[in-house]
N, C-alpha and C positions, 0 to 999 in steps of 0.2 A: 193074367187078366185078359178078358175078351174085349173086343172093341167097344161094347156098350158101357163097360165099367172103366174104360181108360180115362184117367184124370190128366188134363192138360196142365203142363207146368206153366206158372205165370211168366209173363214176358214183358219187358219194357217196350218191345217193338210192336206198338199198337197200330200205328198208321202205316198202311201199305201204299197209299196214293193220296195225293192232294191235288185237285184240279180246279181251275177256273176257266170256264169256256164262255164265249160270247153267244148271242142269240141265234147264230147260225151253226153253233157247235164247234167253232174253231178254237183252238188252244190259245189261251192268253198266258196262263201259268200251269204247268203240269210236270209231273214226274211219272209218266205212264206212257203206254203205247197208243198209237193212233186208232187201231181197230177197236180197242177197249173204249176209248173216248167216244167214237162214233156210236157204238152200241149203247153205251151209257146215256149219251145225249138223246138218242132216238127213243129210248124207253122212259126218259124222265122229263123231256122238254114240254110235253103236254099233260103230264100227270100232275095230280094235286097232292100226292103223298110226300113223305119226307124221308123215307127209307126204302131201299130196294136190295134184293139179293141178286147179284149178277156175276157170272163166271166164278163162282165160289167166294166172292167177296161181299161183305156187307157194306153198302154205300149209303151214307146220309147226304142229303142235298138241300139246298136252299137257293132261291133265285129272286132277282128283282127284274126290272124291265129287260135289260139286255146283258146281264151277268149271271152265270150259273156257278155256284160254289159246291164242290164235292169233297168229301173225305171218305176214304175207303179203308177198311180193315179186313182181317180174315173173317170167315163165316162164324167163327166161335167168339169173336171179339164183342165186348160189351158196347151195345149201341149208345148207351148214355155217355160213355167216354168219347166215342166218335162224334156224338152230337155236341159235346162240350168243346171239342176242337173246332168243329164247324162253326158254332156260334161265336167263338173267339175270333176266328178268321173273318167272319162276316162283320161282326161288330167293330173290330179293329180297322178293317178296310173302310167301313162306313165313317169312322172317326177321321181317317186320313182324307177321304174324298169329300166329306161334308154333305151339303145339300145336293151336290152334283154327282150323285151315285150312279154313274153310267160309264160305258166302255171308253169313250173318248178321254174323260178325266182319269179313268183307271190307267190307261196307257200313258198319260202324261205323268202319272205318279208311280210308274212301274218299279222304280228303284226302292221306294218306300214300301211297296207291297212285298217285294222280295225280302226286305228286312223283316217285315211282319211274319212272313212264312217261316223264315229262319229262326225267329224268336219262339214260334209256337211249336214247331216240330224239327228235330234234328236226327236224320237217319232213321226215321220211323219212331223215335222216342219222343213222347210228349214232354215238352219243357215248360210250357206255360199255357194256362187257359183263361187268364184274366186279361180282357182286351185293354184295360187301362194300363196295366203293367207292360204289355206288349208294345203299345203305342209310345209309352214313355221311354222304353229301352230303345226302340227304333229311332226316336227323335234324338236321344243322346248320341247314338252312333252316327247319325247324320251330321250333328254338330262337330263331332270329332274328326270327321272326314273332310272338313273344309280344306281347300288347298292353302298352302302356307301363305301365299300372296294375299288371300282374302281374310286372313286372321288378323286381329288387332295384336299389338305388342303384348298386351296383358294375356291374351289367349295363348300366344306362343310361349311366353314365360311359364304360364300355368301348365301347359302340356309338357314342357321341358322338366319342370319340377316333378310332375307325376311320373314321367319316364325314369328320372333319376331315383325317385323313391322305389319304384318297382325293381330297378336294377340292383339297388342296395339290399332289398329284402330277399332277393333270390339267393 
């Protein structure tokens, strides 16, 4: 087979990078390198588009006043899948931040945003693209992570019952 007829094998590893930058191009959340982030921000911060091909990656992006959201995949990746991930990230973040969708509130809720990112993508594999499901799962995890001293007796007993059930099922 020559290069033109080469068929790419399907892969679950769709997302190569997920970034959230502020209005100055500084990293808020990212799993990429600084030079790439600067280049990406300089080419998209004043642009009105939603997709760009940069350094061999297809990047979809969305912004509001002072937050820039990016999802990147390989150049042959389906832009619609990348856009679905981007929209999920943006909408789930908006649900968490509410009307105060800005950098300061974003930084105050960074733990929830990390949970959102983890629910959407894991190791490049898309896990969920429904923002309602993502925010619901992130909220459940947050409740489960309450320190023991802040839980009611009923919550402690319920947690103990669930752990016992899981240990018996294994």
